[in-house]
C-alpha positions as CSV (number, residue, x, y, z in Angstrom):
1,M,108.4,127.4,156.9
2,A,109.3,127.8,153.2
3,K,106.7,130.6,152.8
4,C,108.2,132.5,155.8
5,L,111.7,132.2,154.3
6,L,110.4,133.4,150.9
7,L,108.7,136.3,152.5
8,L,111.8,137.3,154.5
9,L,113.9,137.1,151.3
10,L,111.4,139.3,149.4
11,V,111.5,141.9,152.3
12,V,115.4,141.9,152.3
13,L,115.6,142.2,148.5
14,S,113.1,145.1,148.4
15,S,115.0,146.9,151.1
16,L,118.3,146.5,149.2
17,L,116.6,147.6,145.9
18,G,115.5,150.8,147.7
19,L,119.1,151.5,148.7
20,L,120.3,151.1,145.1
21,Q,117.7,153.4,143.5
22,A,118.7,156.9,142.6
23,L,117.4,159.6,144.8
24,E,116.4,163.1,143.6
25,C,118.0,166.0,145.6
26,F,117.8,169.7,145.4
27,Q,120.9,171.2,143.8
28,C,121.9,174.8,144.1
29,D,125.4,176.4,144.2
30,R,124.1,179.3,146.3
31,V,120.9,179.6,148.3
32,N,120.2,183.0,149.9
33,T,119.0,183.5,153.5
34,S,115.4,183.4,152.3
35,G,115.9,179.9,150.9
36,V,115.9,181.1,147.2
37,C,118.4,179.6,144.8
38,V,120.4,182.4,143.2
39,S,123.0,180.3,141.3
40,G,122.9,176.9,139.6
41,G,119.5,175.7,140.6
42,G,117.8,172.4,139.8
43,T,117.9,168.8,140.9
44,C,120.4,166.0,140.8
45,Q,120.1,162.2,141.0
46,T,122.3,160.3,143.4
47,Q,124.5,157.6,142.0
48,G,126.3,154.8,143.7
49,G,126.7,155.6,147.4
50,Q,125.9,159.3,147.0
51,Q,123.5,161.2,149.4
52,C,121.7,164.5,149.3
53,F,123.5,167.2,151.2
54,L,122.7,170.7,152.6
55,R,125.5,173.1,153.7
56,K,124.7,176.2,155.7
57,I,127.2,179.0,156.4
58,Y,126.6,181.3,159.4
59,E,128.7,184.4,159.8
60,D,128.7,186.1,163.2
61,G,125.7,183.9,164.3
62,T,123.5,184.9,161.3
63,L,122.7,182.6,158.3
64,S,124.7,183.9,155.4
65,Y,124.1,181.4,152.5
66,G,123.8,177.7,151.7
67,R,124.5,175.0,149.1
68,Q,122.6,171.9,148.2
69,G,123.3,168.9,146.0
70,C,124.4,165.3,145.6
71,S,127.7,164.1,147.2
72,Q,129.7,161.0,147.5
73,L,131.4,162.2,150.7
74,C,128.9,163.5,153.2
75,T,129.4,163.5,156.9
76,P,126.9,165.4,159.1
77,M,128.9,167.9,161.2
78,K,129.3,171.4,162.4
79,L,132.6,173.3,162.0
80,F,133.2,176.2,164.3
81,N,135.4,179.2,163.9
82,P,135.3,182.4,166.0
83,S,133.1,184.2,163.4
84,V,132.0,181.4,161.0
85,I,130.0,178.2,161.5
86,V,129.6,175.6,158.7
87,E,126.8,173.1,159.1
88,Y,126.6,170.0,156.9
89,K,123.5,167.8,156.8
90,C,123.2,164.6,154.8
91,C,120.1,162.6,154.0
92,H,119.0,159.6,151.8
93,D,115.6,158.7,153.3
94,S,113.3,160.5,150.8
95,P,113.3,162.5,147.6
96,L,114.3,166.2,147.9
97,C,115.2,165.6,151.6
98,N,117.8,168.4,151.5
99,K,115.4,171.3,151.4
100,F,116.9,174.5,152.7
């Protein structure tokens, strides 16, 4: 019984440790329609409760540009306007998960 409890404790602690570790994310202020970073490229490390994010902007139904990085406030959603759609994606499951 004690071995089972110890094993369970180790599993829970290792899961929590995984949540607390920094995650590497792609960072780019402006990604073009080909997925190439044209401004402010690199990576960032999440801190605290941050996640990786990917934002895509569509104008008149066509992908216009995007942005990637680390963010404290990240809620996956789509915002619609008659001519513009903004799509937010958030992830924290693997390094560089916010690939364009």
